[in-house]
N, C-alpha and C positions, 0 to 999 in steps of 0.2 A: 504493500500500500504506500510505501514511502515515495516511489516514483510518481504514482498518481497524485498523492497529496502535494508533492513539490511542484508538479506541473500545474495543478489546480491553483495553488497559492501564487505561482508566477503569473499565470494568465489573469486571475482575478485582481492581482495587484496592478497589472498593466491596465486592465479595464477601468479600475477605479481612478488611476492617475489620468487616463485619457478623458474619462467622464468629468473629472474636476476641471481639467484644462478647458474642455468644451464649454462647461458651465460658465467659466469666466469669459470665454470668447463670444458665446451666443446669448449670454444673459439668461433670462427666464423665458425661453421660447415656449414652454409648455403652460405658462400662465394664461388663463382664458382670455385675458385682455390683449395678449400678444399673438394669439393664434389666428392665422390667416387661412380661410377655408373657401375663398371665392372660387377657385378652379375646381376643387373637389365637389363643392355643392353644385356647380354648373354641370359637371360631368354626370353626377348622380341624377340630376333632372333630365339630362339628355338620354341616358341609357334606360331610365325607368326601371323596369323589373328584369331587364336583360342581364344575365350573369354569365354570358359567354366569355371565353378567354379574351376575346377582342375587347369586350366591354370592361372587364376587370383590369386589363392592361391600361386602359384610359384612366381608370380610377387611380391606379398606382402612379402613373405619370403626373396626374393632377395633384396628388398628395405630395410628390417630390417638389413640384413647383411651389405649392403652398408652404412646404417646410422651409424652402429657401427664403420665401417672402417673410415668413414668420421670424426667421433669424434676423432679417433686416429691420423689421418693425420693433423687435425686442430691444434694440438700441445697443447691441454688443459692439465690440470693436469691428471696424471695417475689415472685411475679409473678401478680397477680390474673388476668391473661389465661389462664394455664394452667388455672386452676380453671373459669373461664367456658367456655373452649373444651372442657374435659373434660366438663363437664355437658352442653353442647350435643351433642358427639359421642356421648356415652353415650345421650342421649335419642333421637337419630336411630337409633343402632344398635338400641336396644330396640324402636323402632317397626318398623323394617325387618325385624328378626329375627322379630317377631311375624307379619309378612306372608309370610315366606320359606317356600316349599314346595320341597323338594329335587327336582331333575330326576330322572326315572327313567332308569336306564341302559338303552340299547338291548340287546335280547336278543342273545347271541352267535350 
């Protein structure tokens, strides 16, 4: 068990250190006042009850866009990465949304 415990302690220690660093960089991204959900809410309205892989991919991309926006709103330190990722995620979301065709629901 020593190898397992040592590996676990190492990984959890690194996770904690990164989490604390990110907390300082991003501030309180998860505070309800800082959460941006515009893209995710819009995609959920668009897909309705569709839970196809294509629809769920749009939800995931929208959540990534909103996560980057939330980090900007939370007032953390400027991180160029947030803007670059946000632009990239939004571009891919726009492209895939343009290709999206809702799945027809089977008749009851």
